[in-house]
VEXFIDO-762022 format. One record per atom (N, C-alpha, C): x, y, z; residue number from 1; atom name. Coordinates in pm, 1 decimal. Layout:
BEGIN
- u, v, w, n, atom
- X, Y, Z, NUM, CA $
...
//
This chain:
BEGIN
- u, v, w, n, atom
- 2588.8, 1383.1, 4066.6, 1, N $
- 2540.2, 1437.0, 3986.8, 1, CA $
- 2613.8, 1424.0, 3844.0, 1, C $
- 2689.6, 1390.5, 3779.7, 2, N $
- 2729.8, 1384.5, 3633.4, 2, CA $
- 2679.1, 1286.0, 3605.5, 2, C $
- 2617.0, 1126.7, 3665.2, 3, N $
- 2648.0, 1094.3, 3625.3, 3, CA $
- 2463.8, 1087.7, 3624.0, 3, C $
- 2359.7, 1127.8, 3734.6, 4, N $
- 2271.1, 1169.3, 3710.3, 4, CA $
- 2196.9, 1210.1, 3573.8, 4, C $
- 2284.8, 1267.4, 3510.1, 5, N $
- 2272.8, 1365.6, 3436.4, 5, CA $
- 2278.9, 1281.5, 3326.4, 5, C $
- 2319.8, 1196.4, 3297.5, 6, N $
- 2456.9, 1109.5, 3171.1, 6, CA $
- 2380.4, 1056.0, 3157.7, 6, C $
- 2238.4, 961.0, 3296.2, 7, N $
- 2115.5, 895.5, 3254.3, 7, CA $
- 2040.6, 976.1, 3212.0, 7, C $
- 1986.4, 1092.7, 3217.0, 8, N $
- 1857.2, 1089.6, 3143.5, 8, CA $
- 1935.9, 1127.5, 3056.1, 8, C $
- 1977.2, 1190.7, 2986.0, 9, N $
- 2018.7, 1246.8, 2823.7, 9, CA $
- 1994.3, 1099.8, 2748.4, 9, C $
- 2100.4, 984.7, 2822.0, 10, N $
- 2060.1, 887.5, 2749.6, 10, CA $
- 1927.9, 816.8, 2755.6, 10, C $
- 1846.6, 801.9, 2906.6, 11, N $
- 1663.1, 739.7, 2886.9, 11, CA $
- 1649.4, 879.6, 2737.2, 11, C $
- 1661.8, 987.9, 2749.1, 12, N $
- 1633.0, 1087.4, 2616.7, 12, CA $
- 1651.5, 1062.7, 2463.4, 12, C $
- 1777.6, 1063.3, 2455.2, 13, N $
- 1792.0, 952.2, 2347.2, 13, CA $
- 1705.7, 848.7, 2320.7, 13, C $
- 1674.3, 781.9, 2398.6, 14, N $
- 1599.9, 624.5, 2347.2, 14, CA $
- 1519.8, 665.1, 2277.4, 14, C $
- 1397.8, 697.8, 2426.4, 15, N $
- 1315.5, 770.5, 2370.7, 15, CA $
- 1292.4, 853.3, 2262.9, 15, C $
- 1339.5, 890.5, 2191.1, 16, N $
- 1417.0, 996.0, 2077.4, 16, CA $
- 1387.2, 947.4, 1935.7, 16, C $
- 1418.4, 751.4, 1983.5, 17, N $
- 1410.5, 694.9, 1873.1, 17, CA $
- 1319.5, 573.9, 1884.4, 17, C $
- 1249.5, 576.6, 1967.9, 18, N $
- 1105.9, 595.3, 1925.1, 18, CA $
- 1005.0, 611.2, 1901.4, 18, C $
- 996.5, 782.9, 1913.2, 19, N $
- 925.7, 895.6, 1831.8, 19, CA $
- 879.5, 839.5, 1680.3, 19, C $
- 722.8, 816.9, 1654.9, 20, N $
- 724.7, 784.2, 1485.7, 20, CA $
- 742.8, 918.1, 1441.6, 20, C $
- 778.3, 946.5, 1291.4, 21, N $
- 785.3, 955.1, 1181.1, 21, CA $
- 700.1, 1058.4, 1145.0, 21, C $
- 722.4, 1169.9, 1168.8, 22, N $
- 530.4, 1269.4, 1054.4, 22, CA $
- 534.7, 1310.1, 971.8, 22, C $
- 482.7, 1273.7, 906.3, 23, N $
- 408.0, 1318.5, 750.2, 23, CA $
- 395.8, 1366.8, 707.4, 23, C $
- 496.3, 1367.2, 595.5, 24, N $
- 454.7, 1529.5, 512.6, 24, CA $
- 303.1, 1527.2, 476.8, 24, C $
- 212.2, 1647.0, 481.3, 25, N $
- 89.3, 1714.0, 414.8, 25, CA $
- 128.0, 1674.8, 262.4, 25, C $
- -14.1, 1588.8, 229.3, 26, N $
- -25.7, 1571.0, 62.6, 26, CA $
- -52.0, 1654.4, 24.1, 26, C $
- -4.8, 1803.0, -69.1, 27, N $
- -113.5, 1916.4, -88.7, 27, CA $
- -123.6, 1910.0, -198.7, 27, C $
- -100.5, 1786.6, -255.4, 28, N $
- -164.1, 1799.7, -470.6, 28, CA $
- -27.9, 1859.8, -577.8, 28, C $
- -53.3, 1813.3, -668.5, 29, N $
- -179.1, 1818.8, -734.9, 29, CA $
- -173.0, 1710.4, -769.3, 29, C $
- -249.7, 1595.1, -789.8, 30, N $
- -271.2, 1454.8, -776.5, 30, CA $
- -161.7, 1413.9, -889.6, 30, C $
- -112.3, 1302.5, -869.1, 31, N $
- 8.1, 1248.7, -1050.4, 31, CA $
- 14.1, 1112.1, -1084.5, 31, C $
- -83.4, 1038.1, -1114.8, 32, N $
- -43.8, 864.8, -1209.7, 32, CA $
- 21.7, 898.6, -1268.8, 32, C $
- 117.6, 826.9, -1243.0, 33, N $
- 271.5, 770.1, -1315.1, 33, CA $
- 195.0, 594.6, -1385.4, 33, C $
- 283.0, 579.7, -1456.2, 34, N $
- 238.0, 455.3, -1502.5, 34, CA $
- 316.2, 347.8, -1406.1, 34, C $
- 378.2, 339.3, -1349.3, 35, N $
- 420.0, 262.8, -1271.0, 35, CA $
- 366.7, 170.5, -1120.5, 35, C $
- 270.5, 345.9, -1101.6, 36, N $
- 161.1, 323.4, -1081.4, 36, CA $
- 54.6, 213.5, -1120.6, 36, C $
- 23.9, 248.8, -1227.7, 37, N $
- -62.7, 162.5, -1296.0, 37, CA $
- 5.9, 42.9, -1300.5, 37, C $
- 91.9, -46.6, -1255.1, 38, N $
- 124.7, -130.8, -1272.4, 38, CA $
- 171.0, -236.3, -1183.5, 38, C $
- 161.7, -107.9, -1019.4, 39, N $
- 205.8, -146.7, -928.8, 39, CA $
- 27.7, -171.6, -882.4, 39, C $
- -103.8, -108.5, -883.0, 40, N $
- -157.4, -148.4, -886.3, 40, CA $
- -293.0, -220.9, -868.0, 40, C $
- -218.6, -251.5, -1027.8, 41, N $
- -331.4, -250.8, -1116.0, 41, CA $
- -397.7, -348.2, -1038.8, 41, C $
- -479.6, -511.3, -1016.0, 42, N $
- -533.7, -618.0, -1048.5, 42, CA $
- -565.7, -656.0, -944.9, 42, C $
- -478.7, -528.9, -801.2, 43, N $
- -470.8, -568.7, -650.0, 43, CA $
- -657.4, -564.1, -563.6, 43, C $
- -681.8, -647.5, -461.8, 44, N $
- -748.5, -632.6, -460.6, 44, CA $
- -767.5, -481.8, -332.4, 44, C $
- -905.5, -472.3, -366.0, 45, N $
- -916.1, -331.0, -286.0, 45, CA $
- -885.7, -299.1, -153.1, 45, C $
- -838.0, -320.2, -47.4, 46, N $
- -802.4, -258.8, 92.7, 46, CA $
- -871.1, -153.4, 153.5, 46, C $
- -889.2, -121.7, 236.7, 47, N $
- -843.9, 2.7, 261.4, 47, CA $
- -763.3, 96.4, 325.7, 47, C $
- -705.8, 38.4, 385.2, 48, N $
- -497.1, 23.0, 428.4, 48, CA $
- -485.1, 99.9, 231.8, 48, C $
- -482.6, 11.8, 149.4, 49, N $
- -421.2, 74.1, 27.7, 49, CA $
- -404.4, 189.3, -17.5, 49, C $
- -587.6, 255.8, 4.5, 50, N $
- -562.0, 361.3, -7.1, 50, CA $
- -481.6, 469.9, 27.3, 50, C $
- -448.6, 494.2, 143.5, 51, N $
- -327.5, 541.5, 206.9, 51, CA $
- -254.6, 572.2, 63.1, 51, C $
- -185.6, 447.8, 81.3, 52, N $
- -73.9, 398.4, 26.2, 52, CA $
- -84.6, 461.5, -135.7, 52, C $
- -188.3, 438.8, -180.4, 53, N $
- -239.9, 516.9, -344.9, 53, CA $
- -272.7, 644.1, -316.1, 53, C $
- -309.3, 758.1, -247.6, 54, N $
- -230.7, 924.3, -202.6, 54, CA $
- -155.6, 900.9, -204.9, 54, C $
- -84.8, 876.0, -80.7, 55, N $
- 84.9, 875.1, -125.3, 55, CA $
- 166.3, 911.3, -233.2, 55, C $
- 75.1, 808.2, -257.1, 56, N $
- 243.1, 820.7, -444.8, 56, CA $
- 221.6, 892.8, -558.3, 56, C $
- -3.9, 968.5, -494.9, 57, N $
- -6.1, 1025.7, -606.6, 57, CA $
- 1.0, 1151.0, -527.6, 57, C $
- 34.5, 1206.9, -411.0, 58, N $
- 34.4, 1356.8, -310.2, 58, CA $
- -132.3, 1342.9, -426.7, 58, C $
- -224.0, 1240.1, -370.6, 59, N $
- -348.5, 1353.9, -348.6, 59, CA $
- -408.1, 1340.3, -213.8, 59, C $
- -440.0, 1405.1, -149.9, 60, N $
- -483.2, 1441.3, -18.1, 60, CA $
- -645.3, 1394.4, -9.4, 60, C $
- -633.2, 1372.6, -155.7, 61, N $
- -801.4, 1353.1, -111.2, 61, CA $
- -823.6, 1188.9, -203.7, 61, C $
- -862.0, 1090.8, -196.0, 62, N $
- -985.1, 1001.4, -275.7, 62, CA $
- -1076.9, 923.1, -280.8, 62, C $
- -1099.1, 939.3, -422.0, 63, N $
- -1250.8, 852.6, -383.7, 63, CA $
- -1258.0, 723.5, -518.3, 63, C $
- -1363.9, 669.9, -393.5, 64, N $
- -1293.7, 525.7, -473.8, 64, CA $
- -1465.5, 488.3, -560.6, 64, C $
- -1457.9, 425.9, -694.9, 65, N $
- -1552.9, 417.8, -771.6, 65, CA $
- -1517.2, 267.4, -840.9, 65, C $
- -1666.1, 263.4, -861.1, 66, N $
- -1729.7, 93.0, -924.3, 66, CA $
- -1836.4, 107.1, -962.4, 66, C $
- -1782.0, 64.6, -1102.0, 67, N $
- -1877.5, 63.6, -1263.4, 67, CA $
- -2027.8, 76.9, -1243.8, 67, C $
- -2084.9, 121.3, -1234.4, 68, N $
- -2255.4, 115.1, -1260.0, 68, CA $
- -2333.3, 293.4, -1080.7, 68, C $
- -2155.9, 304.9, -1036.6, 69, N $
- -2236.0, 408.6, -910.3, 69, CA $
- -2265.6, 571.5, -1027.8, 69, C $
- -2286.5, 604.7, -910.1, 70, N $
- -2308.4, 764.2, -1003.3, 70, CA $
- -2209.9, 825.6, -943.3, 70, C $
- -2124.1, 926.9, -960.2, 71, N $
- -2038.2, 996.4, -912.7, 71, CA $
- -2085.9, 1115.3, -1020.9, 71, C $
- -1981.5, 1260.4, -932.8, 72, N $
- -1982.0, 1391.3, -938.0, 72, CA $
- -1923.1, 1402.1, -1081.1, 72, C $
- -1890.3, 1431.3, -1141.8, 73, N $
- -1794.0, 1492.2, -1241.2, 73, CA $
- -1743.5, 1591.6, -1276.3, 73, C $
- -1707.0, 1678.5, -1125.9, 74, N $
- -1653.9, 1832.2, -1104.9, 74, CA $
- -1489.9, 1719.7, -1125.8, 74, C $
- -1446.4, 1819.5, -1100.2, 75, N $
- -1243.0, 1837.9, -1119.0, 75, CA $
- -1224.3, 1908.0, -1020.7, 75, C $
- -1120.3, 1770.7, -1050.1, 76, N $
- -1110.6, 1857.2, -809.6, 76, CA $
- -973.1, 1795.3, -882.4, 76, C $
- -832.3, 1880.2, -868.5, 77, N $
- -722.5, 1878.4, -936.5, 77, CA $
- -623.9, 1758.4, -788.3, 77, C $
- -687.7, 1763.9, -705.4, 78, N $
- -568.8, 1746.7, -581.4, 78, CA $
- -650.7, 1556.7, -507.7, 78, C $
- -672.8, 1507.0, -633.5, 79, N $
- -844.5, 1390.0, -556.1, 79, CA $
- -760.1, 1310.6, -708.5, 79, C $
- -712.6, 1175.0, -643.8, 80, N $
- -739.2, 1053.1, -720.8, 80, CA $
- -868.0, 913.6, -741.6, 80, C $
- -884.8, 972.2, -852.4, 81, N $
- -1026.7, 820.4, -842.5, 81, CA $
- -1007.6, 684.5, -830.9, 81, C $
- -952.7, 625.5, -740.7, 82, N $
- -988.3, 470.0, -685.5, 82, CA $
- -1136.3, 446.9, -867.1, 82, C $
- -1055.0, 336.7, -992.6, 83, N $
- -1210.1, 232.1, -1013.5, 83, CA $
- -1167.6, 66.8, -962.6, 83, C $
- -1315.9, 68.9, -881.8, 84, N $
- -1279.0, -13.5, -906.6, 84, CA $
- -1350.6, -181.9, -1097.1, 84, C $
- -1370.6, -259.3, -1034.4, 85, N $
- -1414.9, -309.0, -1102.4, 85, CA $
- -1493.0, -480.2, -1030.8, 85, C $
- -1597.3, -537.0, -1069.9, 86, N $
- -1692.7, -616.0, -1022.8, 86, CA $
- -1643.4, -664.8, -922.8, 86, C $
- -1549.5, -722.9, -874.5, 87, N $
- -1450.9, -807.2, -823.4, 87, CA $
- -1402.9, -737.7, -672.2, 87, C $
- -1417.4, -583.9, -717.3, 88, N $
- -1348.0, -465.0, -591.9, 88, CA $
- -1194.8, -467.6, -656.2, 88, C $
- -1164.7, -527.0, -715.7, 89, N $
- -1006.8, -527.1, -779.1, 89, CA $
- -981.6, -375.3, -858.5, 89, C $
- -873.4, -320.4, -787.2, 90, N $
- -810.2, -204.1, -920.6, 90, CA $
- -837.7, -215.4, -1055.5, 90, C $
- -930.2, -124.5, -1043.8, 91, N $
- -983.2, -170.5, -1260.8, 91, CA $
- -880.6, -14.4, -1334.4, 91, C $
- -867.7, 54.1, -1240.9, 92, N $
- -727.2, 174.7, -1305.8, 92, CA $
- -731.1, 318.2, -1209.8, 92, C $
- -672.5, 368.1, -1245.0, 93, N $
- -665.2, 491.2, -1098.9, 93, CA $
- -663.7, 648.0, -1225.9, 93, C $
- -651.8, 795.4, -1153.3, 94, N $
- -769.4, 846.8, -1248.0, 94, CA $
- -717.3, 1037.3, -1154.2, 94, C $
- -663.9, 1079.2, -1163.3, 95, N $
- -659.4, 1245.0, -1078.7, 95, CA $
- -758.1, 1301.7, -1118.6, 95, C $
- -856.9, 1386.3, -1028.2, 96, N $
- -951.5, 1463.9, -1100.5, 96, CA $
- -1075.8, 1453.7, -1009.2, 96, C $
//
């Protein structure tokens, strides 16, 4: 009986170690640091970068902006704008 209980406990602990961590939700407001500008400037934008940038900026909403493409001018403090140049590289990060 004891061996069965110990085995079940060991199995449960092993499975608990494999559980994925749940990230805390991003709550805003957005904040962009000089370090973020330096880290991301000139990088080729990939969709997987969006989540990393949002996490670094604490921004639950991200918007991709390209030169010459119209965008709304409303200010949303929880949103990060990721500006791309013609080559698809990150040209700037701004909150709003």
